[in-house]
matplotlib code that plots the C-alpha trace (Angstrom):
import matplotlib.pyplot as plt

x = [21.7, 19.7, 16.4, 17.4, 18.2, 15.0, 13.0, 14.7, 14.0, 10.3, 10.1, 11.6, 9.0, 6.2, 8.7, 10.0, 6.4, 5.6, 8.7, 7.8, 4.3, 5.4, 7.0, 9.7, 10.4, 12.4, 11.9, 14.2, 13.3, 14.6, 12.5, 12.9, 10.6, 10.3, 8.7, 6.9, 5.4, 4.7, 2.4, 2.6, 5.0, 5.8, 7.5, 9.0, 10.2, 11.4, 11.0, 12.2, 10.5, 11.5, 9.3, 8.3, 11.3, 13.6, 13.2, 13.5, 12.7, 9.1, 8.4, 9.6, 7.3, 7.6, 5.5, 4.7, 2.6, 1.6, 0.5, -1.1, -1.4, -3.9, -3.9, -1.6, -4.3, -5.1, -3.1, -4.5, -2.7, -3.0, -0.7, 0.1, 2.2, 3.5, 3.7, 5.9, 5.7, 7.8, 5.8, 7.4, 6.6, 3.4, 0.7, -2.6, -6.0, -7.1, -10.6, -11.0, -10.3, -6.7, -3.6, -0.3, 2.9, 4.5, 8.1, 8.9, 7.7, 6.9, 3.2, 2.7, -0.3, -1.4, -2.4, -4.2, -4.7, -6.1, -5.9, -6.9, -4.9, -6.0, -3.1, -3.2, -0.3, -0.1, 3.3, 5.9, 3.5, 1.8, -1.3, -2.6, -5.5, -5.2, -7.9, -6.7, -8.8, -6.8, -7.6, -5.4, -5.9, -4.8, -4.6, -3.6, -5.9, -5.5, -6.6, -9.6, -12.2, -14.3, -11.5, -10.6, -11.9, -9.9, -10.1, -9.6, -10.7, -9.6, -9.8, -6.8, -7.4, -4.2, -3.8, -0.4, 1.6, 5.0, 7.3, 8.9, 10.7, 14.2, 15.5, 17.2, 15.3, 11.6, 10.3, 6.8, 4.2, 1.2, -1.7, -3.6, -6.6, -7.1, -10.7, -11.4, -14.5, -15.3, -14.1, -15.4, -18.4, -20.8, -23.0, -22.8, -25.6, -25.9, -23.5, -19.8, -18.9, -15.8, -14.2, -13.6, -10.0, -11.2, -8.9, -10.4, -13.6, -15.8, -19.2, -21.5, -20.9, -22.9, -20.9, -22.6, -20.4, -17.9, -19.9, -17.6, -16.5, -14.1, -10.9, -8.0, -5.0, -4.1, -0.8, 1.4, 4.5, 7.2, 10.1, 12.2, 12.9, 16.6, 17.0, 20.4, 20.0, 17.1, 17.6, 18.3, 16.1, 16.8, 13.9, 14.4, 11.1, 9.5, 6.1, 3.9, 1.1, -1.7, -3.2, -6.6, -7.3, -10.4, -9.2, -11.6, -10.5, -12.8, -12.5, -12.1, -15.8, -16.9, -19.1, -17.0, -15.8, -12.8, -12.2, -13.1, -11.5, -9.7, -5.9, -4.3, -0.6, 1.7, 4.3, 7.3, 9.0, 12.2, 12.5, 14.7, 14.0, 15.9, 14.3, 16.1, 14.1, 14.7]
y = [38.3, 39.3, 38.9, 35.5, 34.4, 35.8, 34.0, 30.7, 31.1, 31.8, 28.8, 26.5, 27.6, 25.2, 22.3, 23.0, 23.1, 19.8, 18.2, 19.3, 17.6, 14.5, 11.3, 9.4, 5.7, 3.3, 0.0, -2.6, -5.9, -8.8, -11.0, -14.1, -14.5, -17.9, -18.3, -21.7, -21.4, -18.5, -16.1, -18.0, -16.8, -17.8, -15.2, -15.2, -12.1, -10.6, -7.0, -5.0, -1.7, 0.9, 2.7, 6.3, 8.6, 5.6, 5.3, 1.4, -1.7, -1.6, -5.1, -8.0, -9.2, -12.5, -12.8, -15.8, -15.0, -16.3, -14.3, -15.5, -13.5, -15.2, -12.3, -9.3, -7.0, -8.9, -10.3, -12.0, -12.8, -14.6, -14.3, -14.6, -12.4, -13.2, -9.7, -9.6, -6.2, -5.4, -4.1, -2.1, -2.9, -1.4, -1.9, -3.4, -4.2, -7.8, -9.2, -9.4, -5.7, -6.2, -4.9, -6.4, -5.1, -6.7, -6.3, -5.9, -8.8, -9.9, -9.8, -11.9, -11.2, -13.1, -11.3, -13.0, -11.1, -11.5, -9.0, -8.3, -5.9, -4.4, -3.3, -1.2, 0.3, 3.3, 3.2, 3.3, 4.3, 1.6, 2.3, -0.1, -0.4, -2.9, -3.8, -5.8, -7.3, -8.2, -9.7, -9.3, -11.9, -11.0, -14.1, -12.3, -13.7, -10.4, -8.1, -5.8, -7.0, -3.8, -1.6, -3.7, -6.8, -9.9, -10.3, -6.8, -6.5, -3.7, -2.8, -1.2, 0.5, 1.6, 3.5, 3.4, 4.7, 3.4, 4.4, 1.4, 3.2, 2.6, -1.0, -0.6, 2.2, 2.2, 5.1, 4.9, 6.6, 5.2, 6.5, 4.3, 4.6, 2.1, 1.5, -0.2, -2.4, -3.6, -1.1, -1.2, 0.9, 1.6, 4.2, 6.0, 6.8, 9.2, 11.8, 11.5, 9.7, 9.6, 6.6, 6.6, 7.6, 10.9, 10.7, 8.5, 9.7, 7.5, 7.2, 4.2, 2.3, -0.2, -1.9, -2.1, -4.6, -4.0, -1.7, 1.3, 1.7, 4.6, 5.6, 5.4, 6.0, 7.9, 7.0, 8.5, 6.6, 7.4, 5.1, 3.5, -0.1, -0.5, -3.7, -5.2, -7.9, -10.4, -11.6, -8.5, -5.5, -2.7, -0.6, 2.6, 4.4, 7.1, 6.7, 9.7, 8.5, 10.5, 8.4, 9.0, 6.1, 5.9, 4.8, 3.6, 3.2, 1.0, -1.3, -5.0, -5.7, -3.1, -1.2, 2.0, 4.3, 6.4, 8.1, 7.8, 10.0, 10.1, 10.3, 12.0, 11.6, 12.3, 9.7, 9.8, 6.4, 5.8, 2.3, 0.1, -3.4, -6.0, -8.8, -11.8, -13.4, -16.9]
z = [-9.5, -6.4, -8.3, -9.5, -5.9, -4.7, -7.4, -6.6, -2.9, -3.5, -5.8, -3.1, -0.5, -1.7, -2.0, 1.5, 2.9, 1.1, 2.5, 6.0, 5.8, 3.9, 5.1, 3.2, 2.7, 0.7, -1.1, -2.7, -4.4, -6.4, -8.6, -10.8, -13.8, -15.5, -18.9, -18.8, -22.3, -24.5, -22.6, -19.3, -16.7, -13.1, -10.8, -7.3, -5.6, -2.3, -1.2, 1.8, 2.9, 5.4, 7.9, 7.3, 7.3, 7.2, 11.0, 11.0, 9.1, 7.9, 6.4, 4.3, 1.5, -0.4, -3.5, -5.7, -8.8, -12.2, -15.3, -18.6, -21.8, -24.1, -26.6, -27.0, -25.6, -22.4, -19.4, -16.3, -13.1, -9.7, -6.7, -3.0, -0.8, 2.7, 4.4, 7.5, 9.1, 12.1, 15.0, 17.8, 21.3, 22.7, 25.3, 24.0, 25.6, 25.8, 25.5, 29.3, 29.7, 31.0, 29.2, 28.3, 26.8, 23.8, 22.8, 19.1, 17.0, 13.4, 12.6, 9.4, 7.1, 4.0, 0.8, -2.1, -5.4, -8.9, -11.7, -15.3, -17.5, -20.8, -23.1, -26.3, -28.3, -30.5, -32.2, -29.5, -26.7, -24.7, -22.6, -20.0, -17.5, -14.6, -12.2, -9.1, -6.3, -3.2, 0.2, 3.2, 5.9, 9.5, 11.7, 14.9, 17.6, 19.6, 16.8, 17.4, 14.8, 15.5, 14.1, 11.0, 9.3, 9.6, 5.8, 4.3, 0.7, -1.7, -5.4, -7.0, -10.4, -12.2, -15.5, -17.1, -20.0, -21.2, -24.0, -25.8, -28.6, -27.2, -26.9, -23.5, -21.8, -21.2, -19.2, -17.7, -15.5, -13.6, -11.6, -9.2, -6.9, -4.1, -2.8, 0.5, 0.0, 3.5, 6.1, 9.7, 10.5, 13.3, 15.1, 18.4, 20.9, 23.8, 24.9, 25.5, 28.7, 30.8, 32.5, 36.3, 35.8, 34.5, 31.5, 28.8, 27.1, 24.8, 23.2, 23.5, 20.2, 18.1, 15.3, 11.9, 10.2, 7.4, 5.2, 4.7, 1.1, 0.3, -1.5, 0.9, -1.4, -4.6, -6.1, -8.8, -10.0, -12.4, -13.3, -16.0, -17.0, -17.9, -19.9, -20.0, -22.6, -22.5, -18.9, -16.7, -15.9, -13.4, -12.3, -10.4, -9.5, -7.4, -5.7, -4.5, -2.3, -0.8, 2.0, 3.6, 5.9, 8.1, 11.6, 14.3, 17.9, 20.0, 22.9, 22.3, 23.0, 20.4, 22.9, 23.4, 20.6, 21.5, 18.2, 14.5, 11.8, 8.5, 8.8, 5.9, 4.9, 2.0, 1.5, -0.9, -1.6, -3.5, -4.9, -7.0, -8.3, -10.2, -12.3, -13.8, -16.6, -18.0]

ax = plt.figure().add_subplot(projection="3d")
ax.plot(x, y, z, "-o")
ax.set_aspect("equal")
plt.show()
């Protein structure tokens, strides 16, 4: 008995260490899917996401999309998402060098996307490969364009497998890589300098445009589609994300670089979605 308890304790050490270094979040969504004609569908959905570690509301997302399946091996899609993240109050630097403090506010962004999915089936097992290009437009007039592009473009490549041997239950697993195609980039010159207040240090900085291409997210997903008749589908799922985002901190004029580094994070997200098809 003691040996069993010891073995169990040792087995839980890696899981506990992972839990200490990871953040946790939640998602919930509802969607309506309308079949216009055979192969052509229109969908409208609403999703709510929490902040990391369920600390607060993260964002609301409204999506309108259309998919078309000309043959059984191919599906194409177009869509738009209104992303409404909630931003906590903070002090920001304005273009004239002064600062101001904002209270909490909604900061809407606009996402446009197009994708192509190839589908093959071996008996009850379905394999798919989806390539999606998306562009996020940030219309905030106070954003620092030397830290992020106003129109951020990414490629999302997803490989999936799904078992369709049971009528009501369809388990699946996906793996996705997201590649940023136009990240901000630049170069420094000279040695590190210090502002007169003796606190803030910086390098002289020369922006080089949006030329940084890199993988910033690796995602694993497992879930199941529970089909209750032809019209109702419930989808519980688990997302495991490894994020490696390159963050640049400059002044609003793009002449001073305060920091530039990859920020790595594990995120575990529990989600559930409901789809009504008609």
